[in-house]
C-alpha positions in Angstrom: 0.0 0.0 0.0 2.9 2.3 0.8 4.5 1.7 -2.6 1.2 2.7 -4.3 1.0 5.9 -2.3 4.6 6.8 -3.3 3.8 6.1 -6.9 0.8 8.3 -6.8 2.7 11.1 -5.0 5.5 11.0 -7.7 2.9 10.9 -10.6 4.3 7.6 -11.8 0.7 6.3 -12.4 -2.4 8.1 -13.5 -5.2 8.5 -11.0 -8.8 9.5 -11.2 -10.4 11.5 -8.3 -14.1 11.3 -8.0 -16.6 12.5 -5.5 -18.9 10.1 -3.7 -21.8 11.2 -5.8 -19.8 10.5 -9.0 -18.7 7.1 -7.8 -22.3 6.2 -6.9 -23.5 7.3 -10.4 -20.7 5.3 -12.1 -21.7 2.2 -10.1 -25.4 2.6 -10.9 -24.7 3.1 -14.6 -22.5 -0.1 -14.6 -25.3 -2.0 -12.9 -27.9 -0.7 -15.4 -25.7 -1.5 -18.4 -25.1 -5.0 -17.0 -28.8 -5.5 -16.6 -29.4 -4.3 -20.1 -26.8 -6.8 -21.5 -28.4 -9.6 -19.5 -31.9 -8.8 -20.8 -30.6 -8.6 -24.4 -28.7 -11.9 -24.0 -31.9 -13.6 -22.6 -33.9 -12.2 -25.5 -31.4 -13.5 -28.1 -31.3 -16.9 -26.5 -35.1 -17.2 -26.5 -35.3 -15.9 -30.1 -32.7 -18.5 -31.2 -34.4 -21.3 -29.3 -37.8 -20.4 -30.9 -36.2 -20.3 -34.4 -34.5 -23.7 -33.9 -37.7 -25.2 -32.6 -39.7 -23.9 -35.5 -37.0 -25.1 -37.9 -36.9 -28.6 -36.4 -40.7 -28.9 -36.5 -40.7 -27.9 -40.1 -37.9 -30.2 -40.9 -39.7 -33.2 -39.2 -42.9 -32.5 -41.0 -41.1 -32.1 -44.4 -39.2 -35.4 -43.8 -42.4 -37.2 -42.9 -44.1 -35.9 -46.0 -41.2 -36.9 -48.2 -41.0 -40.3 -46.5 -44.7 -41.0 -47.1 -44.5 -39.9 -50.7 -41.5 -42.0 -51.5 -42.3 -45.2 -49.5 -46.0 -45.6 -50.4 -47.0 -43.3 -53.3 -50.7 -43.7 -54.4 -50.8 -45.7 -57.7 -53.6 -46.1 -60.3 -54.6 -49.2 -62.2 -51.9 -48.5 -64.8 -49.1 -48.4 -62.1 -48.7 -44.7 -62.3 -49.3 -42.2 -59.5 -52.9 -41.0 -59.5 -54.0 -37.5 -58.8 -57.4 -38.7 -57.4 -57.1 -41.3 -54.6 -60.9 -41.5 -54.3 -61.3 -42.5 -57.9 -58.5 -45.2 -57.4 -60.4 -46.6 -54.5 -63.6 -46.8 -56.5 -61.7 -48.4 -59.4 -60.3 -51.0 -57.1 -63.7 -51.8 -55.6 -65.2 -52.2 -59.0 -62.4 -54.5 -60.2 -62.7 -56.8 -57.2 -66.4 -57.4 -57.7 -67.7 -55.7 -54.5 
């Protein structure tokens, strides 16, 4: 502690002199800024989590649609994909004699 006092007395290091009111204001500004940073960080984390959740849900739905369309595509009597599955069902019932 004595070495620091000697260094300050000889102007070997720079010092800042503040009144108690200025110190209080600096501390309060630091706390407010830290709170702001925490709030922004929380908002960014929630935004990213929401984005990832929406993206994953969309990806799962897309994959399930693609899987269904590739694994069991609806086919008509000629073996080609049909645009009208109701007509295909009626054709199959008519062909089976029901």
